[in-house]
N, C-alpha and C positions, 0 to 999 in steps of 0.2 A: 549448597548447590553442588550437585555431582559434576564430575568431569564432563560427562555428555551434555549436561545442561549448560555448562560454561562454554563448551564448544559451539553449541547451537546458538547461544546468546552472542558470542563473538561473530559468528557468521551473519547473524541478523543485522549487525551494525553496518554491513555492506549493502543491505537491501534499501531501496528507496522508500519503502513503507514498513512501518513497525506495528506490531500488535499492541493492544491496550496494556498487556502485562509487561512487555518489553519497554514501553514508554514509561509506565509507572516506575519500573526499576531504574531507568536512566534519570528520571526526575527525582532523585534522592529517595527512592523507594516510597513514593506516595501511593495512594490507593487508585484503583481503576476508576472509581467514582470521581475522584479529584481530576483525573485525566479527562473524563467526559465533561466535567464542569469547565475546565480550561478550554476545551474544544467549543463548548457552547458560548463561552465568553469571547471567542475569537483569538485566544492567546496561543492556540495550536491550530494547525490545519490538518484535515483528514478527509477520508472518503469512506462511503458505505459500500462495501463490495458484496452485500447480500443479494441473492437472486431476487428478481422483481416480484416473485410470488411470496417471498418471505416477509413476515411482519416484524421479525426481530432484526435489529441492525447488526451488521458485522463490520465493525469499525477498524480501519487501518489509519495510522497517523503518519504523515510525511516526516521522514527522518530529518529533513531540512528544518522543519518547524521545531522539532525537539532540540536540535543543535542550536537554533536561534534562541530558544527559551533558556537554555543552559548558559550560553555565552553573553547574550545581550537582552535580558528579559524586559528591560524598560523600553526598548525601541519597538515601534509597531512592526508587525509581521508584514512582509511584502507578499504579493500574490505568488502562487506557485503554479508554474505551467508544467503539467504532466509530461508534455513532449520533451522537456529539457532534463527530466530526472532519470530517464532510462539510459542504460550504459551504451547503447548503440542506436544507429538510425536506419537499420535495415528495414525494408518494407514489410517483411513478415518475421515473426518470432516464434520460437517453439512454445507450445503450451506449457511445458515444464519450466521454461524460463519465466513465463508470466506467473505461474503458480509460485515460483520461488520469490519473485519480486513482490507478489501480493500476500505472501505468507499464508497460502491456502493449498488445497490439493489440485491436481490436474483436472480431476472430475468436476470440481467446483468451477474452474475456469471454463470448462466445456459447457456447463449449465448456465453460464452468463450470456449465452447467445451472442457471442462476439463473432463478427464475420470472419470467415476463413477463406483461403484460396480455393477456388472451384476448378481450376484448370490443371491441377497436378495430382499425383498419386498420394501426396502428403497432406491431404485435406484434414485428416483427423489430428494431426500433430502440430499444425501451424495456424497462427491467426495473424490478421493484419495489425501491425503496430498502430496504425491510425485508428482502428476500431477500439483498441485498448485505451488509447489516449482519449478518444471521444467518450468512452464509458466512464473513465475516471473524471473527466471534466463535468459530465452530467450528474455524477454522484458526489460532487464536491460538498464538503461540509465546511462552511466558512465561519 
């Protein structure tokens, strides 16, 4: 692993959602297929952040469920409430913050059709936190 990859990986540990690759690495370097199996078995919790027009899934795994799997793998996973995992409770958030949390690009966040403020000049750069929470709740993979 290069120094840049190590830095990216360490920064990922502070995000509420992890990619399949990051999750596989944390779970003792298992395969991404194994991560998907754990997700299907309910041993991990995740969300599909793909655009509604996409047929291919774009999975993100809740960091909390990965930590739970590492620390207490025999105990059942409790439900995850998306509104509790984000670092602040402001009514609007920057698209780049959402992109960082979801491990995707700002353009991808824009294409998710999340409601944004309509009464300010900052329409393109902010989205409602509640819209993001509702999106994640509707795309939950249990």
